[in-house]
N, C-alpha and C positions, 0 to 999 in steps of 0.2 A: 504493500500500500504506500510505502514511503516514496517509491519511484513514481507512482501515479500522482501523488500530491505534488511532487516536484514538477511533473509535466504540466499539471493544471495551473500551478502557480506561474509557470512560464507563459502559459497561454493568456494569462491576464494582462500581459504586456502587449498583446496584439500580434498580428501576423508579421509585422515588421521585425519583431524580435526573433520569432521562430525562424524566419528565413535568413537571418544574418549569416548562417553557416553556408548558404548557397550563394553562388556568384550572381544570380539574377533572381528576382522575386518569382515564386512559382505561379502566382496569379497576378495579372495586371488588368486594369479596367480601361474602358474606352477613353476616359479623360487622361489617363496616363499615356495611352498609345498615340492619340492623334497628334500632339505636338512633336512627337519623335519620328513621324513617318519619313522625314527627309534625312534621317541619320544614315550615313553610308554603311554602317555595320549592322543595321536592323533589317531582318527579313521577316515579313509577315507571310506565314504559311497557312493558306486556307485549305482545310482537309475535308470539306463538306462532301457527303456521299449519300447513298440511298437510305441510310439509317435516319437521316434528318431531312430527306427529300432533296438532297443536293446532288450536283453533278458538275462536269465541266461546263455544260451549257448554262446551268444555273449560275455558276461563278461568272461566266462571261456576261450574263445579264445584269450583274451588279455585284461589286466586291469592294473591299477596302482599297483605296488607292495605293498602288505599288505592290500589292500582294501577288504572290505566285501560288499556283494551284497544284495540288497533288491529291488524288482520290485515295483516301485511307484504305478502302476495301480492295482496290484493283491495281494499285501501282507498286505493290511489292513491299509494303511495310511489315507484312506477315506472310509466312509461307507454310505449306504443308510439308512435313518431313516424316518419313516412315509411317505414313497414314494418319499422322496427328496434325490437325489444322492449327493455324494461328501461332506458329513458332517464330522465334527470332531468326531473321535471315543471316546468311553468311556476311562477314564484315565487308568483303569486296563488293557484294551486291548493294549493301547499304551506302558504301562510299560513292558508288556510281549514282544511286538514287538521289542522295542528299546533295552531292556536288552538282548534279544536273539541274537542281532547283536554284542554283546560284548561291548556295550556302557554303561558306568557308568555315574553317576552324575557328576564326575570330568573330563569326556572326552571332548576333543575339537573335535567336529565333523566337517569334511569337506565334504560337499555334492557335488557329481560329476554327473551332467547331461550329456547328449550326447553332447550338445553344438552346435546344428545345427539350431535352430530356436527359436523364442519367445515362441512358444507353448511348446517346449522342456524345455526351461528355467523355464516355469511355474511349472514343476515337482519339480525343486529345490527350487523355492521360496515358494511353498506350504509346502514342508517339513521343510524349514527354519522357516516359520510362525508357524508350529506345535510345533517345539522345543521352540520357543519363548513363545508361549501360555503356555507351560509346565514349564516355568520359567528357561529354560536351555539357558544361554547366550553364552556359549562356542560353537558357531556354525558359520560356514562360508560356502560360496559357491565357488567352483573352477570356476573362471571367464574364460569363453571359454570352460569349461567342458572337457570331454575326447578328443574332437576334438583338442583342443589347446594343450593338453598333447602329443598327437600323432604328431601334426605338429612341436612340439619342439624337436622331436627325443629323447624323454625322455624314461627311462627304462620301460619295460613292464614285467608282469608276466602272466602266463597262468595256467589253471586248476582250480578246485574248491577251494574256500576259506572257511575254517571252523573257525567260531568265537567261542570263549569261552564265554558262557553266563555270564552275570553279573546281579547283583541285582540293578535294576533301580527303583527309587522311586520318584514320583512327590510330591513335598511338597507345591506347590502353582499353581493355575491356574490364569493366567493373563487375566481375563475376559475383561479388558480394551482394549485388542487387538482384541476381538471377538465381532462382531455386530450381533444382532438378528433382526427378523422382528419388534419386539417391539421397538428396538433402531432406526430402520429406520422410523417407524411411528413418533417417537419423533423428529427425525431429520427433517422431513417434516414440522414440526411446528416451530422449532428453527432456521432453516436456516443453519444447519450443512451441509458442502459440501459433495455432493454425486458424486462419480466419477465412471462412467461406463467404464469398460475396454474391452467391446465387440467391434467387428467390427462395422463400422458406419451403415451398413444396418440393423443390429440388434438393434442398438441404436434408429434408426429412425422408427422401427417397420415394415420394409420392409421384414424382415426375422426373424425367431426365432429358438431357440434350440428345438429339437424334444420333450424334456421333459418339456418344458415351456408351461403352459396352455394358455397364451396369448402373443401376440407380443406387443412390446413397451418398454418403459424405466421408471425409477422413475421420477416423476415430478421434474423439476428443475435440474436434473443431468447434469453434464458436461461429454463429451465423450473424453477419451484419450485411443484409441485402443491399445490392448496388443502388436501389431506388432511394435509399436514405442519404446518399451523398449529394443529392440534387434538391435545391430549394425551389419548388415549383412556383412559389409566390414571387420570388425575385428573378428566377431563371439563372441563378448562380450556384456555384459550388457551396455545399453546406459550410456554415461558419465554423471557426475553430472551436467555439463553445459546444456546438452541436456534435462535432466529431468527437470531442473529448467525452461527451455524454454517452455516445454510442459505445466507446471502448469501456467506459466505466460500467455501463449497464450489462455488458458481457463479461465483466470481471477480467478484462485484459489490461495489462499494464500499458501505459502510454509510451514506455521506452523498452528497449531490449529486443532480442531476437523474435521476429515474427515472419510468417509466410502467408501471403494472401493468395487465394486460388479461386477459380470459378470453373468454367467448362473449357474455355479456349484461351484464357489470358486477356480477355477484353474487360469484362466486369471487374476482374481482380485488379486491373490497373487502377480502378477508382479507389479500391480499398488500400492498395499500396500507396497511391498518391496521398490519400488522407493521412496515412501513418507517417510516410517519409517527408512529405512537403508541408502538410498542415500541422501535424504534431511534432515535426522535427526529429523523427526517429530514423537515424541513418542506418540502423540495423534491420530495417524492414526489407523484405525480399518478395519477389513475385514468381510464382510457378507458372510459366507461360504454357506448358503442356496441360496443366490442370487436370480436370477429371477425364477428359478424353484420352489423355496419356495414362493416367494412373489406373483407370478402370479397365484398360486393355489387357493388363496382366492379371489373370485370375488369382494368383497367389497373394496379391497385395490386399491388405485388409480394408474393409469399408464398413460403415455403420449406418443405421437408420434411426437417428435420434427421435424421441417422442416430441 
């Protein structure tokens, strides 16, 4: 409980304090972004896709001035490997993808989701996690996404956006942010917190993802559904106080080793972001293979909590 109280005390200082350990603020708003659009090292990355009704055509009809576009679902941010969807691509592929968008190692990337739901926010938190795994700290998410930009009557541009490719090189992979099946097996014996970010019916084994071999959850996991990370009233990510309350309600410490998971590493990126970026827990990891990977091996244990 001492660690939890310490974490909550820090939250009272606000998000600025929590994010001091990060090179860029995890969440920025439209008022922060607009006056910085002309900065040469800033790249606004619009990732709208069919989750939020977006596409390249939608982007070209209206977007933040100077933004570049990459479809989160179809442009290679996640790949299938050994029959498991949603895995982190190889480093070389990510270097080509990111560099082709005009992003350099010195760029401050601001990721723009649609801003319409928790599932949509998962696109942004997953891309944010990818940059962090690649050792790229200059990355933020536009809180409220494109919806908040529109609601603020801020300037728009239209038409295609051509990026000048840059040479992007990954110099480190932060494997401490990435969990594998082997890490989960170890966690089951060490008592590391496992946080299931799927809807409650999937957590209880009453339903499952079509590509998961079995229904159920990881033994001993705590359930914090992805929907709780989105404030429908404001269209923004849940506040630090709300996130702290979610962890407290599930009796999970705000600090220390934690592994977030879901089905394919999309919803889990929201849980990981809440722990890592909002609570400031740099020991938080995400299992990108999640239940589609774990359930494929019959010998791996699963449970069906009441």
